BANUDO-512365 format. One record per residue (C-alpha): y, x, z. Coordinates in steps of 0.001 Angstrom, whole numbers, plus 524288, in hexadecimal, padded with zeros to 5 digits. Example, Ala and Ser with C-alpha at 12.3 -4.5 7.8 and 13.67 -1.06 7.14 Angstrom:
BEGIN
7EE6C8300C81E787FBDC8356681BE4
// end
This chain:
BEGIN
8AE2773AA0CBA7E8B1C373BA0CC9918A8EF734CECCD9189CEB739AACC6C48A11A748DFCC95A8A035744F1CD8A38938373F4ECD77688E9074B14CD0D28960B7531FCDA1988C4574D25CE349880CB74DB5CDC91880A675D91CDE1B8859E75BE1CE9B187946754D8CF075871BD76010CE6A1878E876D3BCED65873C97676FCFB8D867C57663BCF448866DF774E6CF01C86B2877753CFD35863C377105D07048567C76EEAD02DC8531177D63D034C856DB77C05D13608537E76E22D14E4848E0768F4D1E6E844E77625BD2A5283BBD763C4D345D8382B7567DD372D82DC375363D2F3A81F1D75C40D2BF5827B076094D1EB0830327673AD24448376976C96D16728306C765C5D0A778327575600D0FD283F31759BBD1399845CE75F8AD07ED8401E754AECFFC4846DA7498CD0670853AD7522DD05558516075429CF7C885199746C6CF5B185D417432ACFD8B8667674CACCF6C08607E748CACE80E8628E73BCDCEC26870A373CBCCEBD88708C7468BCE2EC86A4C73EA9CD8388724B7324DCDDA387E0173CEDCD99387CC473ED1CCE43877AE73138CC9238846872B44CCE5988C627374DCC737884FF73366CB915885E772517CBEFA8960172474CBE7A897BE72D5ECB047895D572878CA38F889D572FB0C9E0587C9773595CA3EC87D77743F0CA22F8717D74B4ACA47986E6D75BB8CA1408642775CC6C9A698573676376C9DAF851AD76FFCC98F9841587706CC956B841AF77433CA574847F676882CA9AB8420476016CA0C5833987647BCA51F836A775EB6CB37F835D1750D4CAD0E82631752B3CA7EF824E575C1FCB7E08273674CA6CBCF181F517469ACB3728143374E5DCB635816CC74EA4CC5AB817C5740ABCC617809A173E65CBD54804E77480BCC97E80A197419ECD2398044673328CCF847F77273B59CCD147F6517413DCD8E67EAC7741B1CE1D67F68873BEACEAFE8025373520CE32C809D6731A9CF213809CA73DF4CF46880CAB743D6CE8378177F73B50CE5E881F5B73B9CCF383818F6749E4CF9058138A74C39D045C8184774C94D117B8157B75A52D13528180F75E11D050C82163756FFCFE9282474760C3CF27381B8B75FFECE92D81D9175027CE80F8238574654CDBEB82E9C74262CE291832A97538FCE8458310075640CD809838D874BB6CD4CF8439374FBBCDFF98441A75D54CD8D7844BE75848CCC2D84F4674F34CCD408562175C74CD5908551B762A2CC85385A3475706CC1EA86631755C7CCAFF86899764C4CCC1E86641766BDCBD0686EA675BB0CB9E687BD075D72CC26987E5F76968CC2D4884627747ECBA37882D6780ABCB834890D578416CBE6188AF577D39CCA8187EDA784C7CCCE28835578EEFCD4C5888FE78610CDF3887AB677F1DCE271873F978CC5CDFD287C58791D7CEC5987930785CACF5EA86A77788CCCF0AD8699979646CF36E870EB7947FD000A869D578A28D045585AA7793A6D00DA8603479FB7D079D86466797D0D1573856B9794BCD1417852717A3D0D109D85A317A5A9D1E0E8531879C04D24F68472D79EDAD1EDE8496B7AE9CD23DA84DAF7AB14D30908425B7A2DBD33DC8386D7ADE0D306583E417B6DDD3AEC8403C7AA59D443783BDC79CC1D3F57842F179112D41328403678855D36698362D77E64D3C88827B377F0BD34FB82DDA7871DD27348302579411D25A183BAE790A0D1BD48431A7842DD15EE840237868ED09AF83199785A3D0B738262A78F04D1102829BB79EA0D0F33823697A131D025982AA579544CFD79837F679C6FD03618338D7A8DACFC48833F17A3C9CEF898406979C33CF05C846607AB8FCF418840C37AFCDCE8DB847997A423CDF68853D07A2C6CE79F855B87B3FECE63585B4D7B42CCD67E866BF7A8B6CDAEF8698D7B265CEA8086AB37BCE6CE227872B67BA4ECD59987B747B04BCDDA9884667BF16CE140886BA7BF10CD46988C597AFA6CD2A98973F7AF7CCDD7E8A3667B9D7CDFED8A4887B831CF07D89D407C622CF5DB899207BFFDCFF8B891DE7B5DFCFA1388B417BF66CF157885617C72BCFCA5882EE7B884D0188878437B833CF69F874E77C469CF4CC870157C2C9D0366867F67B554CFF57863377BD4FCF47385CBE7C705D013F855EA7BBA6D08A684DDB7B75BCFF0284A997C50BCFCE1847887C6B0D0BD2840AF7B8B2D0A3D838737BF4DCFE578355C7CB47D0612831EE7C3C6D1333827D67BB83D0B64822157C6A0D04D181AC67BEC4CFAA08155A7C5DFCF0E8816ED7BB05CE61E825D57B800CED68827BA7C625CE99E8252E7C68ACDC5982E687BC14CDA4D837447C2ABCE0788362F7CF33CDA2E8354C7C730CCB408433F7BEECCD115849A17CE58CD3BA842717D32CCC4E3848BD7C900CBD66855FE7CBBBCC4B0854DD7DA1ECC1D484FD57D8C7CB150858F17CC1ECAF48868027CFB9CB8F0865AD7DDD7CBC72872007E177CB381879927D39ACB931875C57D7D9CC95087BF87E629CC50F887A37E0FFCC07188B637D54CCC86C883137DB22CD438884247E8D6CD50D87ADD7F260CDCC58794A7E99CCE8D18746B7DDD1CE13986BB77E889CD914869457EF53CE4E08633E7E45CCEA0C85D077DD33CDFA8855327E92ECE092852F07E953CEE1F84BDE7DE26CED97844077E25BCE25083F537ED7ECEA0E83BC07E698CF5C6835D97DB4CCF0B982A7D7E4C8CE93F829AA7EF0BCF54B824C27E0EFCFCBF81ED77DCCBCF03B8161A7EA01CEFF7815057ECEFCFE5E8141E7DE11D045D816C67E201D12E281C697DAA4D1F78827F07E0F4D26CB8275C7DEF9D351C835C97DB0CD33B9831D67CF5BD277D830B47C2E2D2E848233C7BB65D2E47820F77B1B6D22B3819817A6ACD26D580D4B7A647D1B758103379D1AD1016802B479966D0D847FD5F795C8CFEC87F0E9791FBCF64D7EF9B79CF4CEE067F02A79C91CDFF97E05979E3ACDD5C7E04079013CE6BC7EB2B78A74CE0547E02E78E40CD1E57D505788B5CD9317DC2777CC6CDD3A7E45777A04CCF5E7D4DE77ADBCC9937CF9C7711ACD3FB7D8C676673CD04D7D8DB766F2CC1BC7C98D766EACC24E7CB6275948CC8077CF5F7541CCBB617D9CE751D8CAE527E25A74944CB9FE7E43E755C6CC2837E51975D43CB8E37EEA4757DACB2357F4AB7520FCBEAC7F037759BFCCAF37EE7C755CECD8D27FBC474F09CD9B3809CA755F5CDE068097775964CED1E7F97E75826CED187F81976723CEBEE7EFC2766A8CF7A07E38F75F39CF4D07E09F766E6CEB327E42F77354CF2687D89176E88CFC117CF397684ECF1D47CF5D774F7CE9DA7D2B67811DCF2407CB3978BF2CEF887C10878FC4CFAB07C4E079D52CFCC47D2F87980BD02DA7C90679420D0E057C9687A400D11EC7D8707A3EAD11C77E1377A292D21747E6A47954FD1A0A7D84D78EECD15F07DC1378219D1D8E7E9C077E35D17A87EA627752ED0CBD7F55E77936D03F47FEDD76EE4CFEF78043B778DDCF4257FE64784CCCED978027E78FDBCE83280BE678DA9CDC6C811B378381CDB1480F547834CCCA6E7FE3B7818CCCD59804B4779D1CD9A58084676E88CCDE87FCEB7705ECC7207F30B76D7ECCFB87FCFD76066CD59D8037075DC8CC84F7F7E07626ACC0797F9A77677CCB1A2802B175C84CAE4980B73761DCCB9D18094A77018CB86D80B8D770BACA87081A96769AACAB1F81CFC7720BCB7118174777FC0CAEBF8214277CCBCA4A882BC777793CAEE48296A78816CB2968294678D76CA7CF835FB788DDCA10F83CAB78927CAD99838BD7983DCAE3483A9D79C0DC9F208478979740C9FA98498179D3ACAC0E845E17AAE1CA7C584EED7A928C9B98859627A5A1CA3228557E7B1A7CAB1F8537B7BA63C9EC285E197B595C971C86B827B53CCA027875687BD56C9F7987BC77BD48CAC978893F7BA0FCA58C88CCE7B0DACADAD889737A86DCBD41881A579D87CB4FE87A787A7B9CADD9877E87AE67CBBA4874847A01ECC2F286B2579FEECB830865BA7ABD5CB7FE861F57A8C8CC6F185EE079E88CC61F8542379E52CBB5684F007AA63CC39284CC27A1C1CCE768462679777CC4F383E207A1D6CBE6A839AA7A717CCBD883663796A2CCEDD82DDA795A1CC58F825E97A2B1CC7948242379E37CD32881EC178E50CD0228122979705CCCB58109079F96CDB1481868796F0CE2D58182A7893ECE97A8230E78282CE9E3827FC778E7CF4A48323C771A6CF45083CA07794ECF6CC838A378298CEC6083742776B1CE274844DF772DFCE71F84ADA77E71CE3E184220781C2CD715848CF774A9CD08B854CA7780CCD3A68550278747CCBEB84D2178045CC23E858A4775DACC0098615E77E9CCC2D385E2F7892BCB91685C5F77EABCAE9586AEF77BC4CAEF886CC97889DCA77B864E878104C9CB4871F0778FAC95868692376E9DC8EC1875857666EC8E01878B975845C93EB871A774A33C8FC487C1C73E81C920C879F87320EC93408831D7267EC90688833A71A03C93EC88BFB71126C891688EC5704A8C9409890BF709B5CA1818898B6FD07CA81A87EFC702FBCA0C587F0571015CA5A6883E070B8FCB562876F670323CB4DB86F9370CA0CB05B8745F71791CBAC48739970F89CC3C68658B70A92CC3828632F719C2CC19E86A2971DA6CCF65863D7710BFCD6F3856FD715BECD14085BCA723E8CD6E985F9071E58CE44E8524771665CE5168499B720CFCE20B8509A72A7ACEB1F8541172351CF546844CE71EC2CF5EF83F6272B4DCF465848797312ACFF4E8422772430D091E833F972844D04DB834E37339FD085E83C367340CD14FA8318C72AD6D19D28279773221D14AD8306073F75D1DC58317A73703D286F823A273443D28A98213674272D28E582AF974430D36048221273C58D3CBD8158574133D389981D4374C32D3DC2821967492DD4A68811607422BD4C5E80BD674E45D49D7814197566ED53DE811E874B5CD5F268032B74C90D5BCE80359758ECD5D79809EB756A3D6B187FDE374C8BD6E338097874066D6A0C7FC1373A9ED633A800F472C38D63CA810CE7308BD60DB80ACC7394CD5488802C872DC5D530780F86724C5D4F748190C72E80D4A3680D697309ED3CFF80A50720C4D3F16818D971F3FD3BFB8197C72BACD31FC80F50721DED2AA181463713F4D2CCC8229B7162BD2A04825A971FF4D2149817E772653D191980B87720B8D1A1A806EE728A9D0C0080321737DBD15FC7F5F573932D18337F797743B9D23CD8004173858D2B047F50C73161D2AC47EC9773B7CD2C1E7F24874305D38907F186732CED3F657E35E7327FD3E357E39273F98D451D7ED9273B14D4FB17E3BD72E83D54257D920736AED548F7E29F73EAED5DE17E6117334DD64AE7D7ED72CD6D657E7D45E73927D6DBB7DF2B736A8D75757D9877292BD7B7F7D06372B69D84777DAC573423D8C667E24A726F2D8F607DBF2724B1D9B1D7E39771738D9C897DCE970F91D90B87D1BA70820D94227C64A70CF2D8AE77C5B87001FD82737D5C0704CBD80607CED671432D7B917C7E070CC5D73107D11E7065FD6ADF7DC2C710D2D6B957D20771907D65987CD8D70E2ED5C0B7D9F370DA9D577E7DDAB71A10D56CA7D13971D10D4EEA7D51C7114DD455A7E2BB717DDD452A7DB4F7270FD40E37D4AD721CED36587DC7771951D2EDF7E6F0723C4D2E307DD3D72CDFD2BD17D5C772492D20C17E582721AFD1A817E691731B6D1BEC7DC44731C1D129D7E0BD725C3D0A2F7EB6F72E0DD078F7E55F73874D01FC7D73673A13D02707DAC774714CFA947DEA774D69D05397D2FF755FDD0D7A7DB737553AD1A797D8B2746DBD1A4A7CC7E749F9D1A807CC43750A1D23877D3E174BEDD2EB47CA9574081D2B8E7C0987473ED2EBC7C3E374DDCD3A577C9D1740BBD3D857BC7E73995D3E0E7B3F17477ED415A7BCC274557D4EED7B56473666D4F8A7A7C673C06D4D5A7A07F73662D5A457A5E8726F6D57CB79F0372235D50F07A3D6717F4D49907B199713DFD48FA7B62170487D43997C2B77049DD3A9F7C5CA6FA74D32FB7B93E6F30BD33537B17B6FEDFD2FA47AB2670C0CD38A27AFC47177ED358D7A5D77216BD39CC7AAFD72F5CD3CDE7A2D7738B5D3A1479F557344DD2CF27AE4F732DAD2AA07B0BC74166D2C7D7A4E1745B4D23B87AB0A73D2BD198B7B7E674197D1AD17B590750E8D1B717AC1774F85D0ED97B71C74AFDD0A457BE697542BD0E1E7B5EB75EF7D07E97B7127582BCFB9C7C5DD759E5CF9D27C618767B7CFFD57B8CD76CFACFF4F7BC4377BFECFFB87C1B877AC7D0C5F7B74577D90D18C27BF117735BD22777B83176765D1FC87ABEB76D00D1E057ADE17738CD2BED7B2ED76612D31227A7B275D02D2C7A79F297676FD311E7A35F764D3D3DB17A54775470D3B0C79477756DFD3B027946B760B2D469079AC375560D4E747933474AD1D488A786C87526AD4CF278BE375417D58DB78B33744D0D5A6377E2374656D544777A2774DE7D604A77ED97448DD69ED7770573ACBD64DA769DF7430ED63EB769DD74297D56417660E75110D5533761C574D93D46D876F00748BDD42BF773557533BD494A76EF575DEAD42E47722675714D365077F9975813D38AA77F91765D9D3F0F77928768A5D3178784E476044D271678F997686ED3056787CA77798D2DDE788AB77227D1EBD796E576F2CD1E8B79BF277817D288679296784ABD1F7F79B4F77EE4D12877A6BB7814ED1E2D7A4FA78E7CD1E2A7A216792D0D117B7ADB678DBED0E047B55879511D187B7ACD279F52D20F07B7A57A36FD27B07B82D7942FD2D797B7667952DD3CC77B765786F2D3F327AA5078550D35757A42478FABD3C247A5A078AB8D4A007A13777CF7D45F7794CD7847AD3E3B794C278ABFD4BA7793D177D01D519C789C477954D48A67803578469D4B49781767825ED5A1577ED177242D58D0772DB7760ED50B976D7677D16D5C267715778C24D54A2778C179251D5D377785C79EA5D5A2277A737999AD4CD9787A67948ED542278CDB7A11AD5AAA78B447A758D4DE17940779DCAD46B779C3B79EBBD531479DF17AB81D51BB7A3667A9A7D41F07AE1B79FB9D47AB7B1B07A7F7D51667B5607B3A9D45D37BCD57A9C7D3FAD7C3047A2EDD48417C7AD7AD94D51477D20F7A7C6D59747C80B79BEED5FA37C6AE79D63D6A557BC2279054D69167B1F879793D61827AF4B7A0D0D697E7AFA7798E4D744C7A665790BBD6E3079B5979BB0D6A7279CEE79DE9D797979774790E9D79DF78CE57952DD7448789857A102D79B278AE2799CFD84FA77F95790CFD822A7783179A53D7D7E779137A2D1D8A0C77EA87ADEED85A1787B77AF19D8E8D78E6D7BD35D8C577922E7B94AD7F24796727AB7DD82177A0F67B375D8C0D7A69E7BA1CD81CD7A9007AEECD78AC7AFB87A8C7D847A7B7B77B2DFD87317BAC47B447D79317BE317A463D79677C74D7A802D846D7CDE87B2B2D7EE97D1717AAF4D72517D65179DCCD7B467DA947A362D88AA7DAB379192D8DA87CDFB78F36D85CD7C91078973D95DE7BACF789DBD8DCF7BA4E795E7D8A487BD8979BDCD960A7B48078E31D9E437A8F779671D96157ABBA7A2C5D99B57AC4B79DA8DA89679D1D79847DA7B979AB77A7FCDA12579E107AEC9DACB3798F47A65ADB49F78AF97A72ADADBA78CA97B4D5DB04A790E27B402DBB6479B9A7BA3BDBC0A7A36B7AF92DC5367B2BF7B370DC6A77B1EC7B5A0DB6677AEA77A6EADB5EB7B92F7A27DDC1407C2357AA62DB7917BDEA7A08ADAC257BE7E79600DB2977CAD779457DB8AE7D1137972DDAB187CA0478AA6DA6AB7D0B27838DDB3D97E01978BD6DB19C7DCB678370DA1A07D6AB77781DA8477DD0D77485DB7307D6A476699DB6297C9A876C03DB1477C118768B9DBF707B4B376D53DBBB57B9B077C39DB9537BD6677A0EDC7327B2767771BDCCA37ABF9781E6DC5047B56B789D4DCA8E7B1D6786B8DD8367A38A78899DD5467A894796CADD4C97AF8179941DDEA17A4157930ADE74779877797DEDE0547938778ABFDDB5678C877894EDCCF5797FD78993DC3C6795BB779EBDC06B791B7773E2DCD1A798A676616DD1B579C7476476DC0367926A75AB6DB99B7977975F1EDAE5879AF676C46DAA137A7D377034DA1D37A0467781ED9C817964876E0BD95B07A41C767A0D926C7A71877259D88C1799F477433D835A79A8776471D7FC57A7D4765B6D785B7A54876532D68587A63C77266D64F37AC397705FD56BF7B6C176908D5DC57BACD7734BD639E7BF1F777B0D560F7CCAD77693D51EA7CFBF76DEFD45FD7D579773C1D3BAB7DA4676A72D2E19
// end
């Protein structure tokens, strides 16, 4: 029938669009430029494809479905394991919908990939594959070209390539190399042959540029398999040029594998960081140690970051990226075991095994007699590399998308027959199909509506963050509240960020001179109430997320000094809540030094409050507690400059100035670019009247940060005390250049000119203002 043929063609048209646009598509609107937009586009294209395919089935007199081979049948059990793991997840909603910043490992995305695989398998014949593969290869090649241009002259916004990180693209280059290399043997036009050989060269260049040992090994394996099973065919059909090109790729790849140097003309490759295998094994063991439930079902799709935080090895603290939390590991297979458990891991293993085994048999037994056999060889080789790489790479959205495409196309060569279902009564047929069509339309439109709202929330949140960075706190609050209230109220970090914006807003209220004191108090109370409520909502949504507890600790730590905050008839004590928060963070991430250090900082601030109240016993008690937690922080990370600095603060407040100076020396070694550390060390020397030592430290601070007013000011005092008046003038002049409205410094310069005492006529010397600054507040927050 013409009508159903038309709808089947429309179905294929949208699948063609999917092949071409998905690898290239991105939107620089939300925080996730790549994966969230790709998911939305996939939903739209699959919607039209599925509806067209279903209408085509309705119009004809029977349902015709191709039988699936074993790997295709295994996807049902894989979906079942994914469903159960989502149900038992640490965070079921996030596992179902996906996080705004990690949409790939979610139930919805997995269902979309299975639907894509099903539609491809049901819609195409072997004779139609070539056109589809051409569009796919052309799209990936455009992406490769953009990536190489971007590496030399960056122009893509906040992304390296349109398919993800550089390691993801290097694997993609290996997977698509066979297709680009063999495509010239499938076409007649010579200029097109050259074109596709250029594609091969482009993928080779990306592999060499990335210069990853793992990628090079996979590329060499691919070249070896081509050489072993297709060398005769290449010689007969491609001649000397094709054979030379193959050998050239093989020799150069071996050379870079054995001698991994980087020529000067190579572009700078951005780091693509992931935890190592040892780290992932520790996380896997830790997750399985939590009991049968976690062992069988895992922590839940998309929740890798939580077991990572909880079971990350202590050795990771010695790495430069120790403070990063990873949402994915180093291996797709082991990530799957951690998040979907043994149940999911078994079925993924079976799918990979039977898919890889089938692919290898196709590679081994291929005769290269027909175009179909050439296509089967290239697809099987790509699938075989994909299967092996699941042990060594973590797949992002684009890689999973291409994996399911290649799997579906490879399975097309397994002729398993057809299933035909005839309806005796046309009314029964129409009623059944109309119901199915209605369900499909409602489900996919509902999904598109929900995910679009989530993406809009992501956009509003990003715009709010940008406004906050510009100092427009109220506008930022308004946008993020709109993101939560109108679009997505189930994301913890929206609430978390909003709470911090309210905390920033509180700090701006005293600057509003047009407000009365009562109005300022009312605004402050309201802002604190909003901040606390949003913070508690974040913790309520994800109590297993260590970041929520660290930010909660940070929020309340900044309120230490306020005795109590009344909220909903209850009294909240900031010091106690800060301690509770950081202790919970330590429980969730016991191998990280961060929370130990921050808890030490809280005890320091509380000791300062007791010092103001002249409660010496309580002060010393809390300084001892600070010392305990800071030493634990240093034990976990001996080069943790912040902890060493805070230890110096403790020793200083205990009256152990010499130990404080020694501790600051250690901190300086581990933070060589920090101007604040030599400055603080200089202050300690100044207080001990070791003028020469103080001078060296202040000079070091001013060199590291030329605009450091306090360093120049203290240098001025040092030179004045040593009788070097001209040098003192020079330093105070630098201070006045940096602070032209500072009348005290102007008066100091005037006194120097007249030969009067330095602080003549100054009631509050600036020096005392500097000494009163709580030193721990000058350390930059790291979280």
